[in-house]
C-alpha positions as CSV (number, residue, x, y, z in Angstrom):
1,X,9.6,-29.2,-62.1
2,X,6.5,-30.4,-61.1
3,X,3.8,-30.4,-58.4
4,X,1.8,-33.4,-57.0
5,X,-1.4,-34.4,-58.5
6,X,-3.0,-34.0,-55.1
7,X,-1.7,-30.2,-54.9
8,X,-3.2,-29.9,-59.0
9,X,-6.4,-31.7,-57.9
10,X,-6.8,-29.2,-55.1
11,X,-8.9,-25.7,-55.7
12,X,-7.1,-22.7,-54.5
13,X,-9.2,-20.9,-52.0
14,X,-12.0,-18.5,-53.3
15,X,-12.6,-16.3,-50.2
16,X,-8.6,-15.6,-50.3
17,X,-7.6,-15.7,-53.6
18,X,-10.7,-12.8,-53.9
19,X,-9.3,-10.9,-50.6
20,X,-6.0,-10.9,-52.7
21,X,-7.7,-9.6,-56.0
22,X,-9.2,-6.9,-53.9
23,X,-5.3,-6.1,-52.2
24,X,-3.7,-5.9,-55.5
25,X,-6.6,-3.6,-56.8
26,X,-6.1,-1.2,-53.9
27,X,-2.5,-1.4,-54.6
28,X,-3.1,0.5,-57.7
29,X,-4.9,3.4,-55.9
30,X,-8.5,2.1,-55.9
31,X,-10.5,2.7,-52.8
32,X,-11.3,-1.0,-52.8
33,X,-14.1,-2.1,-49.8
34,X,-13.4,-6.1,-48.9
35,X,-16.5,-8.3,-47.9
36,X,-15.0,-11.0,-48.5
37,X,-12.9,-12.4,-46.1
38,X,-14.7,-14.1,-43.0
39,X,-12.9,-11.8,-40.6
40,X,-14.1,-9.7,-37.4
41,X,-13.0,-6.2,-37.4
42,X,-12.8,-5.9,-33.8
43,X,-9.2,-6.0,-32.3
44,X,-8.8,-8.8,-29.6
45,X,-10.5,-7.8,-26.3
46,X,-7.3,-6.2,-24.1
47,X,-7.8,-8.9,-21.3
48,X,-7.2,-11.7,-23.8
49,X,-3.8,-9.6,-25.2
50,X,-2.7,-9.1,-21.5
51,X,-2.7,-12.8,-20.4
52,X,-0.8,-13.6,-23.6
53,X,1.9,-11.1,-22.2
54,X,2.0,-12.3,-18.9
55,X,2.5,-15.5,-20.0
56,X,5.3,-14.5,-22.3
57,X,6.8,-12.5,-19.1
58,X,6.5,-15.8,-17.2
59,X,8.2,-17.9,-19.7
60,X,5.5,-19.7,-21.6
61,X,7.8,-19.8,-24.9
62,X,8.4,-23.8,-25.3
63,X,6.9,-26.5,-26.9
64,X,3.5,-27.6,-25.4
65,X,1.6,-31.3,-25.4
66,X,0.5,-32.1,-28.7
67,X,-3.3,-32.0,-27.7
68,X,-2.8,-28.7,-25.5
69,X,-1.9,-27.4,-22.3
70,X,-4.2,-29.1,-19.8
71,X,-5.2,-25.2,-18.2
72,X,-7.0,-24.8,-21.5
73,X,-8.1,-28.3,-22.0
74,X,-9.7,-27.8,-18.6
75,X,-11.4,-24.5,-19.7
76,X,-12.8,-25.6,-22.8
77,X,-14.4,-28.7,-20.9
78,X,-15.4,-25.9,-18.5
79,X,-17.0,-24.0,-21.7
80,X,-18.6,-27.0,-23.1
81,X,-20.4,-27.9,-19.6
82,X,-21.5,-23.7,-19.2
83,X,-22.4,-23.2,-22.7
84,X,-23.9,-26.6,-24.1
85,X,-24.3,-28.3,-21.0
86,X,-21.8,-30.9,-22.6
87,X,-19.8,-33.2,-20.8
88,X,-16.6,-34.2,-21.7
89,X,-12.9,-34.9,-20.3
90,X,-9.8,-33.1,-21.0
91,X,-8.3,-36.6,-22.5
92,X,-11.2,-35.6,-25.6
93,X,-9.9,-32.3,-26.0
94,X,-7.3,-31.3,-28.7
95,X,-5.8,-28.1,-29.5
96,X,-4.8,-27.2,-32.8
97,X,-3.6,-24.3,-35.2
98,X,-7.5,-23.3,-35.8
99,X,-10.3,-25.2,-36.8
100,X,-9.3,-26.0,-40.0
101,X,-6.5,-27.8,-38.8
102,X,-8.9,-30.3,-36.5
103,X,-10.6,-30.9,-39.7
104,X,-7.5,-31.8,-41.4
105,X,-6.8,-34.0,-38.5
106,X,-10.1,-35.6,-38.5
107,X,-10.0,-36.1,-42.1
108,X,-6.5,-37.9,-42.3
109,X,-6.9,-40.0,-39.3
110,X,-10.5,-41.3,-40.1
111,X,-10.9,-41.4,-43.9
112,X,-9.8,-44.0,-46.3
113,X,-10.3,-44.4,-50.1
114,X,-13.8,-44.5,-50.8
115,X,-15.1,-43.6,-47.9
116,X,-18.3,-41.2,-48.5
117,X,-18.5,-37.8,-46.6
118,X,-22.1,-36.3,-46.5
119,X,-21.4,-32.4,-46.5
120,X,-24.6,-29.5,-46.6
121,X,-24.7,-27.5,-49.1
122,X,-23.9,-24.9,-49.5
123,X,-20.7,-25.3,-47.3
124,X,-17.3,-23.7,-46.4
125,X,-15.0,-23.6,-49.1
126,X,-12.1,-26.0,-47.4
127,X,-14.5,-28.7,-46.6
128,X,-14.2,-30.5,-50.1
129,X,-10.7,-29.8,-50.4
130,X,-10.0,-31.1,-46.8
131,X,-11.8,-34.1,-47.6
132,X,-10.5,-34.9,-50.9
133,X,-7.2,-34.9,-49.9
134,X,-8.3,-38.1,-47.5
135,X,-8.9,-39.7,-50.7
136,X,-12.7,-39.1,-49.3
137,X,-15.5,-38.6,-51.7
138,X,-17.6,-35.6,-50.6
139,X,-21.5,-36.2,-51.2
140,X,-23.3,-32.8,-51.1
141,X,-26.5,-32.8,-50.1
142,X,-28.4,-29.2,-51.5
143,X,-30.3,-26.8,-49.6
144,X,-31.7,-24.0,-51.1
145,X,-32.9,-20.0,-50.4
146,X,-36.1,-21.2,-50.2
147,X,-35.5,-23.5,-47.1
148,X,-33.6,-21.0,-45.5
149,X,-30.6,-23.0,-46.7
150,X,-31.6,-26.0,-44.3
151,X,-31.3,-29.6,-45.5
152,X,-34.6,-31.8,-45.1
153,X,-34.5,-35.3,-43.1
154,X,-35.5,-37.3,-46.4
155,X,-32.3,-35.6,-48.2
156,X,-30.4,-36.5,-45.5
157,X,-31.7,-40.2,-45.9
158,X,-31.5,-40.5,-49.2
159,X,-27.7,-39.8,-49.5
160,X,-26.7,-42.0,-46.8
161,X,-25.0,-45.6,-48.6
162,X,-23.1,-48.2,-47.5
163,X,-19.9,-46.3,-47.9
164,X,-21.2,-43.1,-45.6
165,X,-18.7,-42.8,-43.1
166,X,-19.1,-39.2,-41.7
167,X,-21.5,-36.0,-41.9
168,X,-20.5,-32.6,-41.9
169,X,-21.8,-29.1,-41.3
170,X,-21.6,-25.8,-39.6
171,X,-23.9,-24.2,-37.6
172,X,-24.3,-21.3,-37.9
173,X,-23.5,-21.7,-41.3
174,X,-20.6,-20.3,-43.3
175,X,-21.7,-19.0,-45.8
176,X,-25.0,-18.7,-45.4
177,X,-25.9,-17.6,-41.8
178,X,-28.1,-20.2,-41.4
179,X,-28.7,-21.5,-37.7
180,X,-30.2,-25.1,-36.8
181,X,-32.0,-24.5,-33.5
182,X,-33.1,-28.0,-31.6
183,X,-36.4,-28.5,-33.3
184,X,-34.1,-28.3,-36.7
185,X,-31.8,-31.1,-36.0
186,X,-34.8,-33.3,-34.2
187,X,-35.5,-34.7,-37.5
188,X,-32.0,-35.2,-38.9
189,X,-30.7,-36.8,-35.6
190,X,-33.8,-39.4,-36.1
191,X,-32.1,-40.1,-39.3
192,X,-28.7,-40.2,-37.9
193,X,-30.0,-42.6,-35.1
194,X,-31.2,-44.9,-37.9
195,X,-27.0,-45.2,-39.2
196,X,-24.7,-45.5,-36.3
197,X,-22.0,-46.3,-38.3
198,X,-22.1,-42.4,-39.7
199,X,-20.0,-40.1,-37.7
200,X,-21.1,-36.7,-37.2
201,X,-18.9,-33.6,-37.1
202,X,-20.6,-30.5,-36.4
203,X,-18.3,-27.2,-36.9
204,X,-19.5,-24.5,-34.2
205,X,-16.7,-22.0,-34.8
206,X,-19.4,-19.3,-35.2
207,X,-21.3,-19.9,-32.1
208,X,-20.9,-17.0,-30.3
209,X,-22.2,-15.1,-34.0
210,X,-26.1,-16.1,-33.2
211,X,-29.3,-14.0,-33.0
212,X,-31.3,-17.1,-32.7
213,X,-33.9,-17.0,-29.6
214,X,-32.7,-19.7,-27.3
215,X,-29.2,-19.1,-28.1
216,X,-26.9,-22.0,-29.7
217,X,-27.9,-25.7,-30.1
218,X,-24.8,-28.4,-30.9
219,X,-26.1,-31.3,-32.1
220,X,-23.8,-33.4,-29.4
221,X,-26.5,-32.7,-27.3
222,X,-28.8,-35.1,-28.1
223,X,-27.8,-38.1,-25.9
224,X,-28.7,-40.6,-28.8
225,X,-25.8,-39.5,-31.1
226,X,-23.4,-37.6,-28.8
227,X,-20.8,-40.9,-28.8
228,X,-20.4,-40.7,-32.2
229,X,-20.0,-36.5,-32.5
230,X,-16.9,-34.2,-33.4
231,X,-17.6,-30.6,-32.1
232,X,-15.3,-28.1,-33.6
233,X,-14.6,-24.9,-32.3
234,X,-12.0,-22.0,-31.8
235,X,-11.3,-18.6,-31.0
236,X,-11.1,-16.6,-34.2
237,X,-14.8,-15.3,-34.4
238,X,-16.0,-14.9,-31.3
239,X,-13.2,-13.9,-29.8
240,X,-11.5,-12.0,-32.9
241,X,-8.7,-14.1,-32.8
242,X,-8.2,-14.6,-36.3
243,X,-4.3,-13.8,-36.3
244,X,-3.7,-16.4,-32.8
245,X,-4.6,-19.7,-35.3
246,X,-6.3,-21.2,-32.2
247,X,-9.0,-24.1,-32.5
248,X,-10.1,-27.1,-30.9
249,X,-12.3,-30.4,-31.1
250,X,-14.2,-32.3,-28.8
251,X,-14.6,-35.9,-29.4
252,X,-14.6,-39.5,-28.3
253,X,-11.3,-40.5,-26.9
254,X,-10.6,-42.7,-29.7
255,X,-11.0,-39.8,-32.3
256,X,-9.2,-37.4,-29.9
257,X,-6.4,-39.9,-29.8
258,X,-6.1,-40.3,-33.6
259,X,-6.1,-36.8,-34.2
260,X,-3.4,-36.2,-31.8
261,X,-1.4,-38.4,-33.2
262,X,-1.9,-37.1,-36.5
263,X,-1.3,-33.7,-35.2
264,X,2.2,-35.0,-33.8
265,X,3.4,-35.6,-37.0
266,X,2.7,-32.4,-38.7
267,X,2.7,-29.2,-36.3
268,X,3.0,-30.8,-32.9
269,X,0.9,-28.7,-30.4
270,X,-0.2,-24.9,-30.8
271,X,1.7,-21.9,-29.3
272,X,2.0,-21.7,-26.0
273,X,1.5,-18.5,-24.8
274,X,-1.3,-18.3,-27.1
275,X,-3.2,-21.1,-25.7
276,X,-2.5,-19.4,-22.1
277,X,-4.6,-16.5,-23.5
278,X,-7.3,-18.6,-24.8
279,X,-7.7,-20.1,-21.4
280,X,-8.2,-16.9,-20.0
281,X,-10.7,-15.8,-23.1
282,X,-13.4,-19.1,-22.1
283,X,-13.2,-18.4,-18.4
284,X,-13.2,-14.7,-17.8
285,X,-15.5,-12.2,-18.8
286,X,-17.4,-12.7,-21.8
287,X,-18.9,-9.1,-22.2
288,X,-16.9,-8.6,-25.4
289,X,-17.9,-11.5,-26.9
290,X,-21.6,-10.3,-26.2
291,X,-21.2,-6.9,-27.4
292,X,-19.5,-8.2,-30.5
293,X,-22.4,-10.2,-31.2
294,X,-24.8,-7.3,-30.9
295,X,-22.9,-5.2,-33.2
296,X,-23.1,-7.9,-35.6
297,X,-26.9,-8.4,-35.4
298,X,-27.2,-4.4,-35.8
299,X,-25.3,-5.2,-39.4
300,X,-26.8,-8.0,-40.0
301,X,-30.3,-6.1,-40.3
302,X,-28.7,-2.6,-41.7
303,X,-27.6,-5.4,-44.8
304,X,-30.7,-6.8,-45.3
305,X,-32.3,-3.5,-45.6
306,X,-30.0,-2.3,-48.5
307,X,-29.8,-5.3,-50.3
308,X,-34.2,-6.1,-50.4
309,X,-33.8,-2.7,-52.4
310,X,-31.7,-4.1,-55.2
311,X,-33.7,-5.2,-57.9
312,X,-32.3,-9.0,-58.8
313,X,-31.3,-9.8,-55.1
314,X,-33.3,-12.4,-53.3
315,X,-32.5,-12.7,-49.4
316,X,-32.9,-14.5,-46.4
317,X,-33.1,-13.7,-43.1
318,X,-29.7,-15.3,-41.5
319,X,-29.7,-16.2,-38.0
320,X,-25.8,-16.2,-37.4
321,X,-22.3,-15.8,-38.3
322,X,-21.5,-12.4,-40.2
323,X,-22.5,-13.3,-43.8
324,X,-25.5,-13.0,-46.0
325,X,-25.9,-15.1,-49.3
326,X,-28.5,-13.7,-51.6
327,X,-29.6,-15.2,-54.5
328,X,-28.4,-13.4,-57.8
329,X,-29.5,-15.6,-60.5
330,X,-32.2,-13.2,-62.1
331,X,-29.5,-11.4,-63.1
332,X,-27.5,-13.8,-65.4
333,X,-28.1,-12.9,-69.0
334,X,-27.8,-9.5,-68.1
335,X,-24.9,-7.0,-70.0
336,X,-22.8,-4.1,-69.6
337,X,-20.4,-2.9,-72.0
338,X,-20.4,-6.1,-73.9
339,X,-19.8,-8.1,-70.4
340,X,-22.5,-10.3,-70.2
341,X,-23.3,-11.8,-66.2
342,X,-23.6,-15.8,-66.7
343,X,-22.6,-17.2,-63.6
344,X,-21.9,-15.9,-59.7
345,X,-17.8,-15.3,-60.7
346,X,-19.0,-13.3,-63.3
347,X,-20.9,-11.2,-61.4
348,X,-18.2,-11.2,-58.4
349,X,-15.9,-10.0,-61.1
350,X,-17.7,-7.4,-62.5
351,X,-18.9,-5.7,-58.9
352,X,-14.7,-6.1,-57.9
353,X,-13.9,-4.1,-61.3
354,X,-17.3,-1.9,-61.4
355,X,-17.9,-1.1,-58.0
356,X,-14.4,-1.6,-56.3
357,X,-16.2,-4.1,-53.5
358,X,-15.1,-7.7,-53.2
359,X,-17.7,-10.3,-52.6
360,X,-17.0,-14.2,-53.2
361,X,-18.9,-16.3,-55.7
362,X,-21.6,-18.8,-54.5
363,X,-19.5,-21.3,-56.7
364,X,-16.9,-22.0,-54.4
365,X,-19.6,-22.7,-51.7
366,X,-21.2,-25.2,-53.9
367,X,-24.2,-22.5,-54.7
368,X,-24.1,-20.8,-58.0
369,X,-26.9,-18.4,-58.0
370,X,-25.8,-17.1,-54.8
371,X,-23.0,-14.7,-53.8
372,X,-21.6,-14.5,-50.2
373,X,-21.5,-10.8,-48.7
374,X,-19.5,-10.6,-44.9
375,X,-20.8,-7.8,-42.7
376,X,-17.9,-8.0,-40.7
377,X,-16.8,-4.1,-41.3
378,X,-18.4,-1.3,-39.9
379,X,-21.8,0.3,-40.8
380,X,-20.7,3.1,-42.9
381,X,-18.1,0.7,-45.2
382,X,-21.3,-1.3,-45.3
383,X,-23.7,1.5,-46.7
384,X,-21.0,2.6,-49.4
385,X,-20.3,-1.1,-50.7
386,X,-23.7,-1.5,-51.1
387,X,-24.4,1.8,-52.5
388,X,-22.0,0.6,-55.0
389,X,-23.3,-2.7,-55.4
390,X,-26.2,-1.4,-56.2
391,X,-25.5,1.3,-58.7
392,X,-23.3,-1.3,-60.5
393,X,-26.9,-3.5,-60.8
394,X,-29.0,-1.0,-62.2
395,X,-26.1,-0.3,-65.0
396,X,-26.7,-4.0,-65.8
397,X,-29.3,-4.4,-69.0
């Protein structure tokens, strides 16, 4: 018996793997604090759950159109106009089983063997594997903590070749928390204007967890490149709906049609009553979302303060999402009990078993000098977790 070559060549999700290791250690009786998964600890707001219940009672239990219920497509169109000043038609909207499926649809619909996709690094772990599944080649443009994990226009220009088909990035960014402002985008857009054959895929799943003054800016708001932009978003982060598995994209009509065709052969439409609730989420009171954003801001400030007290940790000032991505390379070469820390994976394994805190190695995100710490849990848990990390780091020599 054997598995396919494509599966052999696909890496396991590092975030899911670390969460599993944490669960196993917890099952052994240890008090493990997991800061590994990107999942808000808040419950889905009650009015959204009530909308799902109503939909069930009203009989919304059947198949839906592959691109989504018209009601939800129209709500997404309204959201883009209201929050981003972007004009889309409902025929440009495709609703999927999470933003991850949107990315898979996009990759499998538009990319061929030998195409290149430029990915801003550090990057979300699944980008590399999803692009690779299509046969295309990921090309990484690396940013560092010294530049707030933002790439430069010259880096982007140097990465574009005759084979470049697409540029892919997230803002706010997973794993760094970096947010590109309008001023940050302008020099990058100037480069992209010179390459009209290149598509731009913008993952904006963390749009509503954004602390930047002036709020979220979508690269699709630049008229000169809008007709090449694909905006990917969803409900998991800003509405704490991770288990609902609902995402969406807005794209030029020909791309939306291609992605709907691909989805039609894999999963068809997303769940019906969840889509009714998602429309409610977008159109009803957004106060719970804004309250979550403020709670995450407070947690961000707390975590940064505590991490700055750990020798060997170098931190920047993330403006969104719920992650910090400290550089811990100053600890490489240090040892304890015969174990030497040589890379981010070594460090995360050490912290898991020594401190019983789960964090994720930066290697999985294309930055082996760093680790990702999710602050999507209570302030009490964060304080305890970082106290444990500091104690474990202090034990290294």
